[in-house]
C-alpha positions in Angstrom: 5.5 -33.3 -4.1 6.2 -29.9 -5.5 9.6 -28.4 -6.1 9.1 -26.1 -3.1 8.2 -28.9 -0.8 11.2 -30.9 -2.0 13.5 -27.9 -1.2 12.1 -27.9 2.3 10.5 -24.5 2.0 7.0 -24.1 3.4 5.0 -21.3 1.8 3.0 -19.1 4.2 -0.7 -19.3 3.5 -2.1 -16.1 2.2 -4.3 -14.1 4.5 -7.9 -14.8 3.9 -10.5 -12.0 4.6 -11.6 -13.8 7.7 -7.9 -13.8 9.0 -7.5 -10.1 8.8 -8.3 -8.1 11.9 -10.2 -4.8 11.4 -8.4 -3.2 14.3 -5.8 -0.6 13.5 -3.4 1.2 15.8 -4.0 4.7 16.8 -1.4 6.0 14.4 -2.9 3.9 11.5 -6.4 5.3 12.2 -4.9 8.8 12.4 -3.0 8.3 9.1 -6.1 7.0 7.4 -8.2 9.9 8.5 -5.5 12.4 7.5 -5.1 10.9 4.1 -8.9 11.2 3.6 -8.8 14.8 4.6 -5.9 16.0 2.5 -7.2 14.3 -0.6 -10.2 16.5 -0.7 -10.7 19.6 -2.9 -11.2 21.9 0.1 -7.8 21.1 1.4 -6.2 22.1 -1.9 -8.3 25.3 -1.8 -7.0 26.0 1.7 -3.4 25.6 0.5 -4.0 28.0 -2.4 -5.7 30.5 -0.1 -2.7 30.3 2.3 -0.3 31.2 -0.6 -2.6 34.0 -1.7 -2.6 35.4 1.8 1.2 34.9 2.2 2.1 36.7 -1.1 1.0 40.2 -0.2 2.4 39.8 3.4 5.8 40.9 2.0 4.5 44.5 2.5 4.0 43.9 6.2 7.1 41.9 6.8 9.4 44.0 4.7 12.4 41.7 4.8 12.4 39.4 1.7 14.5 36.7 3.3 12.1 36.4 6.3 9.1 36.5 4.0 10.5 33.6 2.0 11.6 31.7 5.1 8.1 31.7 6.4 6.6 30.0 3.4 9.5 27.6 2.9 9.4 26.5 6.6 5.7 26.0 6.6 5.6 24.0 3.4 8.6 21.9 4.3 7.0 20.9 7.7 3.6 20.1 6.2 5.2 18.2 3.3 7.4 16.1 5.6 4.5 15.2 7.9 2.1 14.4 5.0 4.6 12.2 3.3 5.0 10.1 6.4 1.2 9.8 6.9 0.5 9.0 3.3 3.3 6.5 3.1 1.8 4.6 6.0 -1.6 4.3 4.3 0.0 3.4 1.0 2.1 0.6 2.6 -1.0 -0.8 4.3 -2.9 -0.7 1.0 -0.1 -2.4 -0.9 0.1 -5.2 1.8 -3.7 -5.7 1.6 -3.6 -5.9 -2.2 -0.8 -8.4 -2.1 -2.7 -10.5 0.4 -5.8 -10.5 -1.8 -3.7 -11.5 -4.9 -2.1 -14.3 -2.9 -5.5 -15.6 -1.7 -6.8 -15.5 -5.3 -3.8 -17.4 -6.6 -4.1 -20.0 -3.8 -7.8 -20.5 -4.5 -7.0 -20.9 -8.2 -4.3 -23.4 -7.5 -6.7 -25.4 -5.3 -9.4 -25.3 -7.9 -7.0 -26.5 -10.6 -5.9 -29.3 -8.3 -9.5 -30.4 -7.8 -10.1 -30.1 -11.5 -7.1 -32.3 -12.2 -9.2 -35.4 -11.2 -11.5 -34.7 -14.2 -9.0 -33.6 -16.8 -5.4 -34.3 -17.8 -3.6 -34.5 -14.5 -0.1 -33.8 -15.7 -1.0 -30.6 -17.6 -3.0 -29.2 -14.6 -0.3 -30.2 -12.1 2.2 -28.3 -14.2 0.0 -25.3 -14.3 -0.6 -25.5 -10.6 3.2 -25.7 -10.0 3.8 -22.7 -12.3 1.1 -20.6 -10.5 2.5 -21.5 -7.1 6.1 -20.6 -8.2 4.9 -17.3 -9.6 3.3 -16.4 -6.3 6.4 -17.5 -4.4 8.5 -15.2 -6.6 6.1 -12.3 -5.8 6.6 -12.9 -2.1 10.4 -12.8 -2.4 10.4 -9.6 -4.5 8.1 -7.8 -2.1 10.0 -8.8 1.0 
């Protein structure tokens, strides 16, 4: 019995690839698509073009304060929305990476347990316990 089992804690099993559903919400699909679009070179070129068009517009607008307010408002709104969308995709990516690492650690622990029958059981059991504890600490830190 491991120290975790003795303490009465039951570790959640890591998600295996077969456990993960490929279905995403409408917002998640939109955020993924938006992240793909804004990470392209043409999007950056459009942003540069927008600034190049805005700069000489001071001659048409005349009022410096209004001219600055236009670009400040536009960039603030776009930045605010993009941060929310990109944070969504990054959070999902981080969760998927953690699930993969947990699955690998669990598979290694099971392999080490099966190998313990062939080799020094105490040493392998200690290594398995250490590996499981390390994964448990990762779960607590990320939660």
